[in-house]
N, C-alpha and C positions, 0 to 999 in steps of 0.2 A: 923573334918568332911572332907573327901576327896572330891575333885571336879572331877567328871567324865564327859567324853565327851557325847554329845548327842547320838553318835553311841553306846558307851558303855552302857548308860542308856537304850537305846532301846533294845539291845540284852540281857541285864541282867535282864530286868523286868520280873515279873511273867507272864507266858503265858500258853496256852493250851499244847504246846509241852513239856514244862518243867513239867507240871502236869503229862503228860503221862510217861515221863522218870523217874520222882520221884516214880511213881507207880511201874515201873520195878525195880528201885533201892531198893524199900522196899521189894520186893520179894527176890532179891538177898541177901539182908542183913539178911533176916530171922528174927527170934525173935517171930513171931506169924504166925499162919496159915492164909494166905490170899487167897481169891478166886479171882484170877486175870482175870477179864473179860474186862479190859480196854486197854491193850497194843496191840502193833502190832507185837509182837514176833511170828514167825511161830511155828508150832507144831514140836516137836521132833519126827519125823516119823522114826521108826526103819529101814525100808528098805532104806530110804534116808541116814540115818546115816551110814549104811553099805557101801554105795557107797563112802562117804567121807573117811571112814576108809580104804577102799581098795586103794583109790587114795593116801593117805598118805603113805601106805605101798609101793606102786609103786614108789613114790618120794624118799623114803628112800633107796630103792634098786637100784635106778638109780644114778650112780656115779656123784657127784657134783651137783645134782638137788636141794637137800635141802640147800646146801650152797649158791647156786645162788638165791634161793627163799628168803632166810632170810638175806643173807650177802651182797647183792648188791642193790644199788638204782635202782628203776625203772625209766623210762623216764617220762616227764611231760604229755605224751599222753597215756601211758600204754605200755605193752610189744608189740613190733612189731609183733611177731608171733601170739599173742592172737588177736590183731586187724585184722590181715589178716585172721585168722580162723573165726572170727565173720563176717567179710565181706562176706566170702564164704558161711557161714551159712545163712545169711540174703538173699543172692542171691538165694540160693537153696530153702529156705523155703518160703520166701515172694516174690521172683521174683524181688527184688530191684537191680538196676544197681548202685552199690556203690563199693568202695574199702576201703582199710585200712585208707586212709586219710579222710574218712567220719566218723571215729569213734574215740572218746576220752574216756578214762577211768578216773573216779573220785573217791574220797573217799566217796562212797555211793551216791545215787541220791539226798539226802538232800543237800549236798554241791554243787552238780551240779546245782540245782535250785537256790541256793543263787547266784552263779556266773552268771548263765544265766539271771536271773531277772535283775541283776545289769549291765550286758552287754547290755541288750536291753532297759531297762526302767530307769527312773529317769531323773535328769537334764542333758542337753547336747545340745550344739548348740543354746542356747537361749530359748529352750523349755523344758518342762518336760513331758516325756512320761510315760504311765501306762500299767500295765498288766490287762487284762480283764478275769475274770472267767465267762464264759457264763452261768453258772448255779451253784448256791450254794444249799446245803452244798458241801464243798470241803475239801481237805486234811488239817488237823490241822497244819502240818509242814510248810505250805506256809504262814500262817497268820502273823507271826512276822519277816519275812525275809526282808521285804522292809524297807530299811533305810530311804529313802526319804519320807517325808509326802505325803499321798495320792497316793502312788505308785500303789496300788491295787484298782480295782473297780470290781463290780460283779452284776449279775442280778438274780432276784428271779425266781424260776422255776414255771412251771405249775404243778399242782398236779392232777394226774389222778387216780381215784378210780378203782381198778381192781377186787374187790369182797369183801366179808366180811373180815375185818382186813388186807387188802392188798392194797397198793398203789404204785405209781411210779412217780418219778420226770421226767419231760420232759423239754427240753430247750424251752423257750418262744422266738421263732425266731422273732416274731413281736416286742418284746421289746429289741432285740439285736442290738441296734444302735451302730455302730462302728465309733467313732469319729476319727479325724486325729491324736489325741494324743495317740491312742492305738498302742503299740509296738508289742503286742502278745496276742493271746488267749491261755488260759491254761486249760487243762482238765486232769483228771485222768480216766483211763479206764482199769478195773473196777474202779468205784469211791470209794475212801476211804473218807468218812465213810459209805456211804449208801448202798454199794453193787450193785449200779446201773451200768448198762453197756449201754453206748451210742450206739444207733443202727448204722449200717453202713451208713444209709441215713443221720443221724444226723452228723456223723463224716465227711462224704464227703461234707455236706453242710457247716460245719465249715471251712473245708479246702478251699472250694471255696470262702467263704466270706473273709478269711484271704488273699488269693491271690489277690482278687479284690481290697482290701483296702491296699495292700502293707505292710502287717504285717505278723508275724510268727504265726504258730499254734504249740503249745507245747503239746505233748501227753505223759503222765506219765503212763507207762505200768508196774508198779512195780508188779502187780498181774496178768498181762494179757498175751497176745499171742505174740510170740510163746512159751515163758517161763515166769513164772512158770506154766502158763495155769490153774490158779485157776479161771476158767470161767465155767459157767453152761449154756452157749449158744454160738453158733458159731459166730465168728467175722472175719472181713477182715481188715488188716492193711492199713494205708495210708502212702504215701511217696511222697516227692517233695522237691525241693530246699528250699522252705519256711517253711518246716515242721521239727520240732525237736522231735524225738522220744527218750525217755529215758527208761532204763531198770535197773534192780538190781539183784544181786545174793542173796539178803537177803531172799526173800520169797521162794527161792529154798531150803532154810535151812542153809544159810551161812551168817547170819547177822553180825557175828563177823569179817568177812573179809573186811567189808565196801567197797564193789565194786559196783560202779555205771557205767553205760554204756550210752553214748550219741551218737546217730546217727543223723547227721545233715549235712548241706552243708560244704564243705571244708573250707570256710571262717569262719563259726561259730566255727568249730573244731579248726582251727588255733588260733583264739582269745581265746577260752576257755582253750586251752592248755597253752597259755602264762599266763593266770590268774591262772591256776593250779600251774605253776612254782612259781609265785609270792606269792601265799598264802600257799601252802602245799609242795612246792619243787618237790615232786615226788609222784606217786601213789603207792599203795601196790600191789606187785606181787602175794600175797598169793592166793586170790580167782581166779585170772587169771590162775595160775599154776595148781590149783586143777581141774578147769573145762575145760581147753582148749581141752584135748583129748575127752571130752564128747560132746563138740560142733562139733569137727572135725568128729566124728564117727556118730553123730546123736543120741547117747545114751541119751542125755539130753531130747530129745523129747519123747522117750519111758518112761523115768522116770516121766516126767510130765503127760503123757497120762495114764499110767498104775498104777502109785502109788500116785502122789500128788493130781491130780484132784479127783480121786475116794475117797481118804481119806477125803478131805474137803467136798465133796458132802455128804458123810455119816454124818459128824459132823454137817453140815448145817441142814440136815433133823432132826437130833436129837434135836437141840435146838429149832427149830420151833415147834416140837411136844411138848416139855416141856413148851414152852410159851403158847400154845393152851390149855394145860391141867391145868396149874398153875395160869394163870391170873384170877382175880375175874370175875365171871359171870356178864355180862351186862356192863363191862368196855369198854369205847369207845377208844380202843387202835388200832393203825395201825402199821403194819410192812412193811417196804419197801420190795418189791419183791427182793429176794436175788439171784442176777444173777452172782455174782463173789466175789472175795476177801474172807476174813473169818470173816466178821462182820455181825451183825444184827442191823439195824437202827429202833428203836422203837419210834413211835410218840404217846404220851399220850395226846390225845386231851382233852382240858379243865383242864389240871393238875392244881390243886388249889394252888400250890407253884412253885417257880422257880426250874428248874431241878438241879441247883447247890445245893439247899437244900436237894433234894432227894439224890444226890451224897454224901453229908456229912452224911446223915442218913445211907446209905449203907456202907460207910467207917467205921462208928462206929461198924458195924456188920461184918467187915473184908471182905466186897465185894467191889472190885474196878471196876468201870465202867468209862466211859467218858461222861460228860455232853455235850449235843449237841451244846450249844451256841458258843463253841469255833470253830466250823467248818464252819464259815461264813466269810472268809477273804474278805475284801473289801466291805462288805455289812453292812452299819451302820444304815440303816433305821430300825425304830421300827417294829417288827413283832413278835407277840406272839408265833408263831410257833417255833422260835429259842429257846424258853424257855421251850418247851414241848417235846424235843427229847433227846435221849441218844443212845450211841453206845455200843454194847456188842461184845466182841470177843468170839468165840466158839472153840478155839484151845485146851483148857484144857481138861483133861480126862473127860469122860461122867459123872462120879459121882460128879466131881467138878462143872461142868456146871449145873447138876441137882440141886445141893444145892444152887448155885448162883441164878438160875432162881426162885427157891422157895422163897429165902429171898427177892429178888427183888419184887416178887408178893405180899409178905406180906407188904413190905414198901409202895408199890403203894396203896394197900388197906387202909393202915393207912393214907396216904396222902389224899385220896378221902373222907374218913369218918371223917377226922379231929381228929383222935386219936393221942395222943402224944407218 
């Protein structure tokens, strides 16, 4: 029996994020027909794929471009020209007064958060600081990133009923006490998994609270504005020296390039870049090279506005219609209002079994979803609600989504009627 470190045991333990990636791996390995409604892989949108194909052709026809993209190490901060292009993009689109030294590139936003969490929180100077999630559910990938015990804490939301079978989570600001050990507040916008979008007033309030308490506000914009713009309501961004905004090329349709973008104070960027060098040596230039001309010209905005957002809007409407027509009559189910991202968050009120058991039943029928109890990082209080929710992805083709929802409805009915 080998002895492993506490750090190794922590990261190698079974987790929600490993469950998600195992599901993706099962699809890639094949062997059986799986209805994949659990992962976060973006849809393969033909019009978007055509843009990437065009860019590869342009790179191939530009002397030395392919060799430079594949044959040279990038820097620990990212390609200088890409960071300059992004700084000009954010100035133009968001009105932010930043330059290239406010931007760092990472190997995906997942690794960015691991580094940022440990830069800001954990033991240091005789105290131990924590990351506060102002409202759970939150992104499954955060949950197991804290190496120090008790590194994350979270607050339960208010639940607002919006109509038949619709609800919305709201930040409970009265319960949002920010103690001196809080290093940063962290939110995703749109929120993965619930498709919630914090209002502009909520985001500004969080920014103000963070500033008054001398901590950071981290905003994960993986699905948000100004790209990939998988948003079904208008939003305004926030910026300040105490705010860390992160972005990703993944949901544009380039998850394989593993390109994360961090916009923060120059001090944070300097330290994050040094951590990049220590852990990964250099970033990947592939995603940066593919997209740089699109950010420079503004084509990325047109692609998001005219192709990506309409595509997911149509798919969102489709799955909501299938749920409404397929779920058992009289079932007390609630769907979180779908304001962004590409997920539906379903609350099965009074579910007579743990949602993990429902997940296993669905898996036996080749339908992969994600049980909701994994999406509560830092919130260890007993709450029945955690055991009654699940996340569905709707990026698969309509016929696949239709079959997945139908099987889900059948298993839900079995669960409530007690049939085995």
